[in-house]
C-alpha positions in Angstrom: -2.5 46.3 -6.0 -2.8 49.7 -5.9 -5.2 49.1 -9.3 -6.9 46.1 -8.2 -8.3 47.6 -5.3 -9.3 50.6 -6.8 -11.0 48.9 -9.6 -12.9 46.4 -6.1 -13.5 50.2 -4.2 -15.5 52.0 -8.0 -17.2 48.1 -7.9 -17.9 47.9 -4.4 -19.5 51.1 -4.2 -22.1 51.1 -7.1 -23.8 48.6 -4.8 -25.0 51.5 -2.6 -24.7 54.4 -5.2 -27.5 52.4 -7.5 -30.0 52.6 -4.1 -30.0 56.3 -4.1 -26.8 56.9 -1.0 -26.3 60.7 -1.3 -27.9 61.1 -4.4 -28.8 64.6 -6.1 -32.3 65.8 -5.6 -33.4 65.6 -9.5 -31.7 62.1 -9.2 -34.0 59.7 -10.8 -32.7 57.4 -8.4 -34.9 55.5 -5.4 -34.9 56.7 -1.8 -31.8 54.6 -0.1 -33.5 54.6 3.3 -36.1 52.6 1.8 -33.2 50.4 0.4 -30.9 49.6 3.3 -30.1 48.4 5.2 -30.6 45.1 2.7 -31.9 42.0 3.8 -28.4 40.0 2.2 -25.9 40.6 -0.5 -25.6 37.5 -2.5 -22.4 36.6 -3.5 -20.3 33.6 -5.1 -17.9 31.9 -2.3 -15.0 33.0 -4.9 -15.1 36.4 -4.6 -15.8 36.5 -0.2 -12.4 37.7 0.2 -10.5 40.0 0.9 -13.4 42.3 -1.4 -16.5 41.4 0.1 -15.9 40.8 3.5 -13.0 43.0 4.2 -13.2 46.1 2.1 -16.6 46.2 1.9 -17.4 46.2 5.7 -14.8 48.7 6.2 -15.8 51.0 2.8 -19.5 51.3 4.8 -18.2 51.7 8.6 -16.4 54.5 6.9 -19.6 55.9 5.3 -21.0 56.2 8.6 -23.4 53.3 8.3 -23.7 51.6 12.1 -23.0 48.0 12.3 -26.9 47.2 12.9 -27.4 48.2 9.0 -24.4 46.1 7.6 -26.2 43.3 4.9 -25.9 40.2 5.6 -23.3 38.2 3.3 -25.3 35.6 1.4 -22.6 32.9 0.1 -23.7 30.9 -2.4 -21.6 27.6 -3.8 -20.5 26.6 -7.4 -22.3 24.5 -9.6 -19.6 21.2 -10.9 -20.5 19.0 -12.9 -18.9 15.7 -14.0 -16.1 15.0 -16.7 -15.4 13.2 -19.2 -13.4 11.2 -16.6 -16.1 10.9 -14.1 -14.6 13.9 -12.2 -16.6 16.6 -11.1 -15.1 20.5 -11.7 -16.3 23.6 -11.4 -18.9 24.7 -15.0 -16.8 27.3 -16.2 -17.2 29.4 -19.6 -13.4 29.2 -19.8 -13.4 25.2 -19.8 -16.6 25.2 -22.0 -18.2 22.8 -19.4 -21.5 25.1 -18.8 -25.2 23.3 -19.3 -27.3 26.2 -21.0 -30.5 27.1 -18.8 -32.0 29.0 -21.5 -32.3 25.1 -23.8 -33.6 23.5 -20.3 -36.2 26.1 -19.9 -37.6 25.7 -22.9 -37.4 22.0 -23.1 -38.5 21.3 -19.6 -39.9 24.6 -18.6 -38.7 27.2 -16.4 -41.2 26.1 -13.5 -39.1 22.5 -13.6 -36.0 24.4 -14.2 -36.2 26.6 -11.0 -37.6 24.0 -8.9 -34.7 21.7 -9.3 -31.9 24.7 -9.1 -32.8 25.9 -5.4 -34.1 21.9 -4.5 -30.7 20.7 -5.2 -28.5 22.9 -3.7 -28.3 23.9 0.2 -26.8 27.6 0.6 -22.8 27.7 0.8 -22.2 24.2 -0.9 -21.5 23.4 -3.6 -23.6 21.2 -6.1 -23.2 18.6 -8.6 -25.7 19.3 -12.1 -27.1 16.0 -12.7 -30.1 15.9 -15.5 -31.1 12.8 -14.7 -31.5 13.7 -11.0 -33.8 16.7 -12.5 -36.4 14.5 -13.9 -36.8 12.4 -11.3 -37.1 14.9 -8.6 -40.1 16.1 -11.2 -41.5 12.7 -11.1 -41.3 12.2 -8.0 -42.1 15.0 -5.7 -43.4 16.6 -8.3 -46.0 14.6 -10.6 -46.2 11.8 -8.4 -46.7 13.3 -5.3 -48.0 16.5 -5.3 -49.4 16.2 -8.8 -51.5 13.0 -7.6 -52.6 15.2 -4.3 -54.4 18.0 -6.4 -55.8 15.5 -9.2 -57.3 12.8 -6.5 -58.4 15.3 -4.1 -60.2 17.5 -6.6 -61.4 14.5 -9.1 -63.2 12.5 -5.8 -64.9 16.3 -5.0 -66.2 16.7 -8.0 -67.3 12.9 -7.7 -68.4 12.5 -4.1 -69.5 16.2 -3.2 -70.7 17.3 -6.9 -67.2 19.7 -6.6 -68.8 21.0 -3.5 -67.0 21.4 -0.1 -69.2 21.8 3.0 -68.9 22.2 6.5 -68.2 19.1 8.3 -68.5 18.3 11.8 -66.5 15.4 12.1 -63.2 15.8 13.6 -61.0 12.8 14.7 -57.4 11.7 15.3 -57.0 11.3 11.6 -58.0 15.2 10.6 -56.2 16.6 13.2 -53.0 15.0 12.8 -53.3 16.2 9.1 -53.5 20.2 10.5 -51.0 19.9 13.3 -48.8 18.3 9.9 -49.3 21.1 7.9 -49.5 23.7 10.9 -45.5 21.7 11.7 -44.6 21.8 7.9 -45.6 26.1 7.7 -43.1 26.9 10.4 -40.6 24.9 9.1 -40.9 26.5 6.5 -40.9 29.9 7.4 -38.1 29.3 9.7 -36.2 27.8 6.4 -37.1 30.3 4.0 -36.0 32.6 6.7 -32.7 31.4 7.3 -31.7 31.6 3.3 -32.7 27.9 3.3 -35.3 27.3 0.1 -34.3 23.6 0.1 -35.1 22.9 3.3 -38.5 24.3 2.7 -39.4 22.6 0.0 -38.5 19.3 2.0 -41.0 20.8 4.5 -43.9 20.9 1.7 -42.8 17.7 0.7 -43.5 16.4 4.0 -47.2 17.8 4.0 -47.7 16.2 0.5 -46.5 12.8 1.5 -48.7 12.9 5.0 -51.6 13.8 3.0 -51.3 10.9 0.8 -51.5 8.9 3.1 -53.9 10.6 4.6 -56.2 9.8 1.8 -55.5 6.7 1.9 -56.0 5.2 5.2 -59.4 7.7 5.0 -60.4 6.0 1.3 -63.3 8.5 0.4 -64.6 6.1 -2.1 -65.3 3.5 0.1 -67.1 6.5 2.4 -69.1 7.1 0.1 -70.2 4.2 -0.5 -72.1 4.6 3.0 -74.5 7.8 3.6 -73.6 7.6 7.0 -70.6 8.7 6.7 -71.6 11.1 4.7 -70.0 14.0 7.7 -66.9 12.3 7.4 -66.5 12.5 3.8 -66.5 15.8 3.7 -64.3 16.1 6.0 -61.8 14.3 4.5 -62.2 16.0 1.1 -62.4 19.9 2.9 -59.0 18.8 4.7 -57.3 17.4 1.4 -58.2 20.6 -1.0 -57.9 23.4 2.3 -53.8 21.5 2.1 -53.6 21.9 -1.8 -54.4 25.3 -1.6 -52.0 26.2 1.5 -49.7 24.2 -0.3 -50.0 26.2 -3.6 -48.9 29.6 -1.7 -46.3 27.8 0.0 -44.6 27.1 -3.8 -45.7 30.5 -5.2 -42.1 31.9 -4.5 -41.2 29.0 -6.4 -43.7 27.8 -8.7 -45.2 30.6 -10.0 -46.5 29.3 -12.8 -47.6 25.6 -11.4 -48.9 27.6 -8.0 -51.2 29.3 -10.0 -52.8 26.7 -11.5 -53.0 25.2 -8.8 -55.1 28.0 -7.3 -57.1 28.3 -10.9 -58.3 24.5 -10.2 -59.1 24.8 -7.1 -61.1 28.2 -7.8 -59.2 30.1 -5.0 -57.9 33.7 -5.4 -55.9 35.0 -3.0 -56.6 38.5 -1.5 -53.2 40.8 -3.5 -52.3 41.6 -0.1 -52.1 37.7 1.3 -49.0 36.4 2.6 -47.6 33.4 3.2 -47.3 35.0 6.8 -51.2 35.3 7.1 -51.7 31.9 6.7 -53.9 29.7 8.3 -57.0 27.3 8.1 -59.8 28.0 6.3 -59.3 29.1 3.3 -61.8 27.7 1.2 -65.7 28.3 3.1 -67.9 26.3 3.6 -69.9 25.9 0.4 -67.0 26.3 -1.4 -66.7 24.8 -5.4 -63.7 23.8 -6.7 -63.2 23.2 -10.6 -62.2 20.7 -12.8 -58.3 18.7 -12.6 -56.1 19.0 -15.3 -52.2 17.7 -14.2 -50.0 20.5 -13.9 -47.0 18.2 -13.7 -47.1 15.9 -16.4 -44.8 13.4 -16.0 -41.8 13.3 -17.6 -41.2 10.1 -20.1 -37.3 9.1 -19.5 -37.7 6.1 -22.2 -38.0 9.0 -24.4 -35.2 11.1 -23.0 -32.1 11.6 -25.5 
């Protein structure tokens, strides 16, 4: 027991020593005060007790670190898999039932794998890996919903407005409701992210994507384009769709960095390097902004060809 305790203490002290705790003047380590207190300490639930919930806080107190500088323990669950008998069991190298993430990333792309892993597990709970569900989430939430929204918005903007968004005075209940939907989704997203609920943040994004697709169906820009007297309404509808896509690309960037970059590229939106999610506000695309050519960012996975 004494040896095990010593090993734990030796391992735990590395958490702050690498961050520069009591470093020597000539040390290449960072300045401790710039990295501590840590916002969160991410660990697995199988090593919560006693090391990280008892030994670790006691050690920090003994070093004189006050309560307000204690890191939050962010405890994640296990990824399970179904066994040959149909029962769920913990994914384990010992059992030989692991799923190779490198192979999945090569097959589907890193963005899709990242999306599935954080979309389908909730902090503190276990989840069951399911490759069929991975494909289903991609085809529905990304290809069908978000991808379709981006493609139709850019295509209609090019076809009906010559790819140029213009200022419009038209503002009815539909456009107001869309802005409210985006504002609500963004607020929910930020709260979820602050609480390490990435799955909840992605669901908030999905809710606005669904609202936008419904908005397009209800307003039917292809019909508005046939009536010159509806030109102002057409401009407002397409601006609201493209502006929403721009916001969504920024919100998705932590999870889908490559895909979000492609979306911004097609929208020809180049955010300032200092722009943060907290700074998002309506009007990212100015009047006269020219959008680019749409190209599928999320091509559907043909399940009939999947082994």
